[in-house]
N, C-alpha and C positions, 0 to 999 in steps of 0.2 A: 767732526773735527773742527768745523768753523767756530763752534763755541770755544774751543781751547785756543785756537790760533788768534782769534779776534779779541778775546776778553782777558787774556793773561795779565796784561798791565793793570786793568781795572780790578781784577781779582786780587792781585798783589796789594793794591792800594786799600782794598776793603779788609784784607786779612789782618791788618793792624788793629782793627776794632773787635776782633774775636778774643775778648778777654773777659774774665769773670763769668758771670752767669748769662751766657748768650742764649737767646730763645729763637726758635723757628716756628712760624705759624703758617698753616695752609689748609686746603680742603682736598679730599680725594687724592689724585695723583701727586699733587704738590705736598700734601702731608706725608705720603709714603716716601717720596724722594728725600724729604727732610729727615726721615729716620736713617737713611743712608749717610747723610751728613753727620748725624749724631754719632753713629758707630765709628765713622772714619775720623772725625775731629777728636773724639775721646781717645782713640787708639794712637793716632799719628801725632796729634798736637797736644794731648793731655788737657783738652779744653773741657770745661763744665758746660754741658749743652742740655737744654730741655726742648722738647718738641710737643706741640699741641695743635688741636683743631681750632681754626679761627672762630668757628661758630660757638664753641664752648668758652673760649677766652672772652669773646664779646659779651656774653651774658653772665659768665662766672669768672671774672678776671682775678688773677693773683696780683699781689702787690708789684708795682713797677717802680724801680729806682730812676731818678733823674739821670739821663744819659745812658741807661741800660740799652744794650744792642738787641734789636729785633730784626730778624730776616723774615720778611713777608713774601710768601711764594705763591704766584698765580700765573699760569701760562698766558692767560688772556689779559691779566691785570685789571679785570673787571668783576671777579668773583665777589658777590655782594658782601659776604661776611669778612673777607680779607680786606676789602676797601674800607669797610666800617671800622675794622680793627686798627687800620692805619690812622683814621681820624681820632679814635680814642687814644692811641699812643701819642699822637701829636699833642693832645691836651695834657698828657702826663710827662711831656718833655723827654720821651725816649728817642734813641737814635734808630731811625728806620731805614733799612736797606731792602729795596725791592728786588726780587728775582722774577723776571717776567720775559715774555717773548715780544711784548708790545711796548716800544719806547714812548708812545703817545698815550698810554693808558692812564686811567684814574689812579691806579696804584703807584705808577712811576711819578705822577705829578704830586702825590701826597708824601713821597719818600725823600730822604736826604741824599741817598745814593741809589744807583740802579745797576744791576748786573743783567745783561741781556743774553738770552739763550741762542739767538740766531738760528732758530730751528726751521724757519719757513712756515708757511701756512698749514694749519691742521684742518682736516676736513670734518672730523667728528671727534672720536675718542682721542685722548692725549697719548700719543705714541712717540713721535719725534721729540716733542717738548719734554716728555718724561726722561728720555735718554739724555737729552741735552742738559737737563737739570742735574742729573747724576754726574755728568762730566764737569759741570760748573762746580759742584760740591767736592769732587775729587781734587780739582785744582785748588780750591779754597783750603782744604785740609792740609795739603802739602805746602802751600805758601805760608799758612799760619804756623805750621811746624818749623819751617825754615826761619821765620821771624823770631821764633822762640829758641833758636839754635838746637832744636831737636832733630832736625834734618839738615844735612849739608847741602850746599848749592849743587854739588855733583849728583846727589840723590834726588834733589828737586828736578834737575834736568832729566834724569833717568825716568822719573815718574811721568814727566811730560811725554817723553818718547814712548813710554809704555802705553799710555792711553791712546796716542796716535797710532801706534802699531796695532793695538787691539781693534781700533776702528777700521783700519785698512784690511786686517784679517777678516773681519766680519763682511766687509764689502766684497772681498775676493771669494769668500765662501758662499755668498748669498744664493747664486743659482743652484748649487748642490744642496744647500740647506732647505731652500724652498721645495725642491723635488722630494727630498727625504721626508720633510714634514707633511707634505701633501699626501704621500703614500702612507705615512704613519697614521694620520688622522682617519684615513679610510679603513685602517685595520682596527681602530678602537671600537669595541663593542658598545652597545647601548648603555647609557648611564643616566641616573636621575639627579646626581649632584657631584660636585667637584671639590676636592681639597687640594690646595697648592701649598706645599710645606717646604720650609727653608729655615736656615739659621743665620744669624749675623748679618753681614753685608747684603746677602741675597734676600733678606726678608722683604725689602722694599719691592723687589721684582715679584715676589710671591703675592704680596698684597695688591700690587698694581694689576697683575694678570687676573686675579680673582675678580677685581672690579670690571675688567674688560669682558670676562666671561658673562658677568651679569648684564653689562650694557649691550654687548654685541651679540652674544650667543643666546641671551635671555634664559640662562639656566642658573639655578642656585649654586653659588660657589663661595668658598671661604679660603682666605689666605691667612696663615698663622705660622708661628714657630713650630718646629717639629716637637720641641719639648712640651709646648702647650697642648699639642695634639695628643700626646701620650697621657695627659692628665684629664681624661674624660672624653674628648671628641673621638678618640679611636673606637669608641663603642658604636659609632655609626658605620664603621668599616664593613663592607659587604660587597657582593658582586655588582651591586648597583652604584657603587662609588668609583669614580675615577680619581685616583690619587696621583698628583704630579709632584715629584720630589726633586728639589734642586740640590745637587750634591757638590762636593769639592771643598777644599779648605780643611781647617783643623777639626771639623766635626764629621768628616767623611765616614768614619767607622760607625758613628751613631746613626747616620742616615742609612748605611748598609743594613744595620739591624732592623731599622724601621721597614725597609723594603721587604726583608724576610718575613716580618710579622704580618704585613699586609698581604703578601702572597699566600700565607697560610689560611687566610679567610677569603681568598679568591677575589680580593678587590683588584680592579684593573689598575695597574701601576705603570707609570711612565716616568723615567728618570732623565734629567738633563744635567750634564756635568762633564768634567774632564776625564773621567775614567768610565770604562764599560761597567755596567751593573748587572745584577742577576735578574734581568727582566727582558722580555722579548721586545718591549717598547722603550726605546732610548734615543736620545740625541747626544752625540758625543761632541764635546767642545774642545777646542785646542788651547784655550786660555788656561793658565795655571795660577796666575796671581789672584789670590782670594779677593782682593779689593777691586779687581777688574771683572770678576766673573758675572756680576749683575748685568753687564752690557750684553754679552752674547746670550745670557739667560733670558733677558727680557725680549731681545730680538726673536729668539726661538719661540717664546711664549706668544708674542704678537702674531707670529705666523700660524701657530696652532689655533689661536682664537679666530683668525681670518678664515682659515680653511674649514674650521668647525662651523662657522656661520654659513659659509657657502654650502656645506654638506646639508645644513638644515634649511637651505633655500632662503636665507636671510641676507639683507643688504647690510654689510658691515659699517656703512657710513650713515645709517638711518637710525634716529632715535624716535621712539613712539610716544614717550611721556615726558620728555625733558628737552631742553635746548642745549646748544653747544656750550653756552656760558650761563651759569646760574646767576640771575640778576634779582631774584626774589627769595627772601628767607622762607 
């Protein structure tokens, strides 16, 4: 909630620059959160948005117009590729807006404007900062839409109340959710790989949680759209696959069909969403707003990752082959 309450004025000031071909660049969690911004800005503000990896843009850059707006996203503000991208964009006279958790970071210093996450200190994997970035982009989309007269001031206020209410609901439900997920993880049978499947706004949560399964639980995991999964990857479905399916919103019926197909090949299926599903493993969410579902979804997924790591006797805050901040390409 601190992200919303402290940065609303600054987000409103930045929203006027979301015009034309706006681009978002980031790595890992920052890249995934930017996909949420893309979906929401396109739908709510009718904005033309592109999202890319800083590493690819750095070595294979597209043309950059003078004054073109770039949101560079990095929770630490020190990710090597994103900081280098800021330097490159400075030379090309682009407008750079940093989205970071660190006001004194190299990225903030290289940018024209900064949006701060106010997420507090992260110990290892990006969890709080990822959720805070989603909240920042939710506000950005609605402020941009209001500036374009696509959303009324009353609806803007309602969207603000909605995200605060969502955060309070998650906080209130946390003790029950932790206990539910701890027991659920203990029920999951042995698996060799994980697929986290979603559509639309929840895709960012699917991709982020797959990254966390690889970082924290040390198990092969893929996050992807459910549609993409149907075009080939479904061939890997078997009793050795754990399929986590994020449901809710306009594609709920399609996700129901996918659950049925996976059950027929006896894949272990876990659903997370606002309606009960045809599976013994499920996390029921109270949120109904499709644009807000990524928040309780990623909190639930973070808990699943945490308890899965403990079940494997792993330290969730320890990296074996990488550092908290990637400083070398």
